C-alpha positions as CSV (number, residue, x, y, z in Angstrom):
1,X,5.0,90.9,174.8
2,X,5.4,88.4,177.6
3,X,7.6,85.4,177.1
4,X,6.3,82.1,178.6
5,X,8.9,80.6,180.9
6,X,8.9,77.7,183.4
7,X,11.6,79.3,185.4
8,X,10.8,79.3,189.2
9,X,14.1,81.0,190.2
10,X,15.6,77.8,191.7
11,X,18.5,77.6,189.3
12,X,20.4,74.5,190.4
13,X,22.0,72.1,187.9
14,X,21.8,68.3,188.2
15,X,24.9,66.2,189.0
16,X,25.8,66.1,185.3
17,X,25.4,69.8,184.9
18,X,23.0,69.3,182.0
19,X,19.6,70.1,183.5
20,X,18.1,72.7,185.8
21,X,16.5,71.0,188.8
22,X,14.2,74.0,189.3
23,X,12.6,74.1,185.9
24,X,13.8,70.9,184.1
25,X,15.2,72.6,181.0
26,X,18.5,71.7,179.6
27,X,21.3,74.2,179.4
28,X,20.9,74.4,175.7
29,X,17.1,75.2,176.1
30,X,17.8,77.8,178.7
31,X,20.4,79.5,176.4
32,X,18.1,79.4,173.4
33,X,14.8,80.2,175.2
34,X,14.5,83.8,174.1
35,X,15.0,82.8,170.4
36,X,12.3,80.1,170.5
37,X,8.8,80.9,169.2
38,X,5.9,80.5,171.6
39,X,4.8,77.1,170.2
40,X,8.3,75.7,170.8
41,X,8.4,77.1,174.3
42,X,5.0,75.6,175.1
43,X,6.0,72.2,173.6
44,X,9.1,72.1,175.8
45,X,7.2,73.3,178.9
46,X,4.7,70.4,178.3
47,X,7.6,67.9,178.5
48,X,9.1,69.3,181.8
49,X,6.9,67.5,184.4
50,X,8.2,64.1,183.1
51,X,11.7,65.3,183.3
52,X,11.3,66.5,186.9
53,X,9.3,63.4,188.1
54,X,11.2,61.3,190.6
55,X,12.3,57.9,189.2
56,X,9.8,55.2,189.9
57,X,10.5,53.2,193.0
58,X,12.0,49.9,192.1
59,X,10.8,46.8,193.7
60,X,13.6,44.9,195.5
61,X,15.1,42.1,193.5
62,X,13.7,38.7,194.2
63,X,16.0,36.5,196.2
64,X,17.6,33.7,194.3
65,X,15.9,30.4,194.5
66,X,17.1,28.1,197.3
67,X,18.0,24.7,196.0
68,X,16.3,21.9,197.7
């Protein structure tokens, strides 16, 4: 039986050491992956694109009003 996995063999942790930048899983999820049932793995995999998406570009702050 094949286990679904999002692993792309780019195992690098984020700056906090909590999430893989390759697949988006947390360290807890990676460690428990083999014990999850297939529906749980698929549910986690469905959430990964949002975790890996770059933060939205912020618009620059409006300059303060100039008193007249």
